[in-house]
C-alpha positions as CSV (number, residue, x, y, z in Angstrom):
1,X,-42.3,80.1,48.4
2,X,-43.1,79.9,44.7
3,X,-46.1,81.8,43.3
4,X,-48.7,79.7,41.5
5,X,-48.5,80.1,37.8
6,X,-51.7,81.4,36.3
7,X,-52.3,80.8,32.6
8,X,-55.0,82.9,30.8
9,X,-56.4,82.3,27.4
10,X,-53.9,84.7,25.8
11,X,-50.8,82.7,27.1
12,X,-52.4,79.4,26.2
13,X,-53.0,80.6,22.6
14,X,-49.4,81.8,22.4
15,X,-48.0,78.5,23.6
16,X,-50.2,76.6,21.1
17,X,-49.1,79.0,18.3
18,X,-45.4,78.3,19.1
19,X,-45.8,74.6,19.1
20,X,-48.0,74.3,16.1
21,X,-46.1,72.8,13.1
22,X,-43.0,72.1,15.1
23,X,-41.5,68.8,14.0
24,X,-38.1,68.9,15.7
25,X,-37.1,71.5,18.2
26,X,-38.0,73.0,21.5
27,X,-40.2,75.6,23.1
28,X,-38.8,77.2,26.3
29,X,-41.2,79.2,28.5
30,X,-39.5,81.7,30.9
31,X,-41.3,82.5,34.1
32,X,-40.5,85.4,36.5
33,X,-42.3,85.8,39.8
34,X,-45.0,83.4,38.8
35,X,-45.7,85.1,35.4
36,X,-44.7,83.9,31.9
37,X,-42.5,86.6,30.4
38,X,-41.1,85.0,27.4
39,X,-41.5,82.1,24.9
40,X,-38.5,80.9,22.9
41,X,-38.9,78.6,19.9
42,X,-36.0,76.7,18.4
43,X,-36.7,74.8,15.3
44,X,-34.4,72.1,13.9
45,X,-34.3,70.8,10.4
46,X,-33.2,67.2,10.0
47,X,-32.0,65.7,6.7
48,X,-31.7,62.1,5.9
49,X,-28.1,61.0,5.7
50,X,-27.1,59.2,2.6
51,X,-26.6,55.5,3.1
52,X,-23.1,55.6,1.7
53,X,-20.7,58.5,2.2
54,X,-19.6,60.0,-1.1
55,X,-15.9,60.8,-1.4
56,X,-14.7,63.2,-4.0
57,X,-11.0,62.8,-4.8
58,X,-9.4,66.3,-5.4
59,X,-5.8,67.3,-5.6
60,X,-4.6,69.3,-2.6
61,X,-3.0,72.1,-4.5
62,X,-5.9,72.7,-6.9
63,X,-6.8,76.3,-7.5
64,X,-10.5,77.2,-7.2
65,X,-12.2,78.2,-10.4
66,X,-15.5,79.8,-11.3
67,X,-16.9,76.3,-11.9
68,X,-16.1,75.3,-8.3
69,X,-18.6,77.8,-6.7
70,X,-21.6,76.7,-4.7
71,X,-24.7,76.3,-6.8
72,X,-28.3,76.2,-5.7
73,X,-30.4,73.4,-7.2
74,X,-34.1,73.9,-7.2
């Protein structure tokens, strides 16, 4: 038979801490022998998709140059 899960103030605070500010994602609580032993938080970041896909036409045999590197825009 399963043991009843007892939540004290410490675990309640930990659960609230992990869910605070979470927009998209999940919080998984792992229980062993009726005790919480672990809390996993997985956060997702969602980006709006552009309304129209942009296609860039490039030749297949084009050599990469210094100008083709990934740039960070701030």
